[in-house]
N, C-alpha and C positions, 0 to 999 in steps of 0.2 A: 538398303535403308530399313531400319527397324522403326515401326510406328510405336509411339508411346500410347498409353491408355487415353490420355487427353486428346490426342490427334485422332484416335480411332472413334472416340465418342462424338466427334464433330458431325453435325447433321449432313454435311456435304458428302461424306462417305456413304451414309445411308441413302441419301437422295440418288447418288450415282449408281449404287448397286441395285436399288429398286428400279431405277429407270432402265438399266441394262437388262434386268430380268423381264420387265414388262415388254420392252422392245424385242427381245429375243422371242418371247411368246407370240407377239404380233407377226414377226417375220416368219416364224415357224408355220403359222396358219396361212398367212397371205402370200408371201413371196416364194416360199419353198414348197407349197402344196403339201403340207404336213411332213416335211423333212427339212434337212439343213443344206440342201444343194444350193441354196441362194448364196451361201458363203463363198462360192467359187467365182462369183461375178463381182468385179470391183465397183461397179455402179451401185449395186445393192448396199455395199459398205458405206458409200457416201451418204445414201439416204438413211441408213441405220444410225450413223453418227449425228445426222441432222435431227432425227427423232430423239435420240438420247440427250442432245444438247437442249432441245426444246423442253423435254420433260424435266430435266434438272433445273433449267432456268425458271420454269413455272413454279417448281417447288421452292426454290430459293426466294422468288418474289413473294410468294404467299407467306413463307417463313418470316421474311423481313416485315411484311405488312402486319402480321400477327404480333410480332415483337413490338412494333411501334404503337399499334392501336391498344393492345392489352397490357403492354409493359411487363410481359412474362417471357423470360428467356428460353424456356424449354417446352415448347409445344410443337416439336418437330413432327410428331405423329399426326397431328392435325394438319400440318402443312402437306404431308404425304397424302392424306385422305382427300384434301381439297385440290392440291396441285396436280396430281396425276390425272384425275378425270377431267379437270379443267383444261390441262394441256392437250390431252387426247381429243377432247371436243374441239379445241382450237385447231389442231392439226387436221382433223377430219373436215372441218368447215373450210379451211384454207385449201386443202388438196382435192376437195370434191367439186 
């Protein structure tokens, strides 16, 4: 499937890719002891996807909130700046 320019510019793709990169960094530091051996354990993949889903969901919620409150359609960068730290703080609060 070839993505069109309009589909690629969708904020969901940016939110998903940023969430995967941040989660890979967290798992590199925490789960794998500064390597990627964590990828061999299936249980770590379940937690990985829970992190990604939580981060993407938070960014999408912030994006929708900004769109409704400010009536501005393209503030996805702000959603990333607020959504990622907010979701990470939420995850650390829940999991600690």
